[in-house]
C-alpha positions in Angstrom: -19.4 52.7 -48.4 -21.6 50.0 -46.9 -22.9 49.7 -43.4 -21.3 46.2 -43.0 -17.8 45.7 -41.9 -16.0 42.7 -43.5 -12.7 42.9 -41.6 -11.0 45.2 -44.1 -11.1 49.0 -44.1 -11.8 50.7 -47.3 -8.8 52.4 -48.8 -10.1 56.0 -48.4 -11.1 55.5 -44.7 -7.7 53.8 -44.0 -5.9 56.8 -45.5 -7.9 59.3 -43.5 -7.3 57.4 -40.2 -3.6 57.2 -40.9 -3.5 60.9 -41.7 -5.4 61.8 -38.5 -3.8 59.5 -36.0 -0.7 58.2 -37.6 0.5 54.7 -37.7 -0.2 52.7 -34.5 2.9 52.2 -32.4 2.7 48.4 -32.0 6.3 48.0 -31.0 6.3 50.8 -28.4 3.4 49.4 -26.4 4.1 47.5 -23.1 1.5 44.8 -23.7 2.0 43.2 -20.2 1.4 46.5 -18.4 -1.7 47.1 -20.6 -3.0 43.7 -19.7 -2.5 44.3 -16.0 -4.3 47.7 -16.2 -7.3 46.1 -18.0 -7.4 43.2 -15.5 -7.4 45.6 -12.5 -10.1 47.7 -14.1 -12.2 44.7 -14.8 -12.0 43.7 -11.2 -13.4 47.0 -10.2 -10.2 48.4 -8.8 -9.8 45.6 -6.3 -6.4 44.3 -5.4 -5.7 40.9 -6.8 -5.1 38.8 -3.7 -2.9 35.8 -3.5 -4.5 32.5 -3.1 -5.7 32.0 0.5 -5.0 29.2 2.8 -7.2 26.2 3.0 -8.7 27.1 6.4 -9.7 30.5 5.1 -11.7 28.8 2.4 -13.2 26.3 4.9 -14.1 29.2 7.2 -16.4 30.5 4.5 -18.4 27.3 4.6 -19.0 27.4 8.4 -22.3 29.2 8.0 -23.8 26.2 6.1 -21.7 23.3 7.4 -22.4 23.7 11.1 -26.2 23.5 10.8 -25.9 20.6 8.4 -23.6 18.8 10.8 -26.0 19.4 13.7 -28.9 18.1 11.7 -26.9 15.0 10.6 -26.0 14.3 14.2 -29.6 14.6 15.4 -30.7 12.2 12.6 -28.0 9.7 13.5 -29.0 9.8 17.2 -32.7 9.3 16.2 -31.8 6.3 14.0 -29.7 4.8 16.8 -32.5 5.2 19.3 -35.0 3.7 16.9 -32.8 0.7 16.2 -32.3 0.1 20.0 -36.0 0.2 20.6 -36.7 -2.3 17.8 -33.9 -4.7 18.9 -35.1 -4.6 22.6 -38.6 -5.6 21.7 -37.4 -8.6 19.5 -36.5 -11.9 21.0 -32.8 -12.1 22.0 -30.8 -14.2 19.7 -27.1 -14.8 18.9 -25.3 -13.2 16.1 -22.7 -14.7 13.8 -19.9 -13.0 15.7 -21.3 -14.5 19.0 -21.4 -17.9 17.3 -17.8 -17.6 16.0 -16.5 -16.6 19.4 -18.6 -19.2 21.2 -20.7 -16.7 23.1 -23.9 -18.0 21.5 -25.1 -21.4 20.6 -25.7 -22.4 17.0 -29.4 -22.6 17.6 -29.5 -19.0 18.9 -27.7 -17.8 15.7 -30.0 -19.8 13.4 -33.1 -18.4 15.2 -31.7 -14.8 14.9 -31.0 -15.3 11.2 -34.1 -17.2 10.1 -36.5 -16.1 12.7 -38.4 -17.8 15.5 -40.0 -21.1 14.5 -43.7 -21.2 14.6 -46.0 -24.2 15.0 -46.9 -24.0 11.3 -43.3 -24.2 10.2 -42.6 -27.0 12.7 -45.6 -28.9 11.5 -44.6 -28.5 7.9 -41.1 -29.8 8.6 -42.5 -32.9 10.4 -45.0 -33.6 7.6 -42.3 -33.2 5.0 -40.2 -36.0 6.5 
């Protein structure tokens, strides 16, 4: 006999096991019941619960989701406040929507898109002509 197992039992060992335990009753075993018992034992004797509803799964995330939502809301409010302070300090100008609706002149829209003309840009335009 060797210490390695190659997938086949030696004839003498096979004969001794058959004499001691008999032939295995493969046909008499309820394989489904055996699989259920193994599954229950593997889960630590816990009852296998049916799949929960979506709100039960979502409720598990509330501990992380609520603080993240509050942080996102605070960040959004800070960005809105920051944008309002920067637009208030800039010179008022028309937007494209105001130009389309007729609420702003074309010159106001051009100034808001390109920027306020300076004396250098005006001088460059005059000298270019």
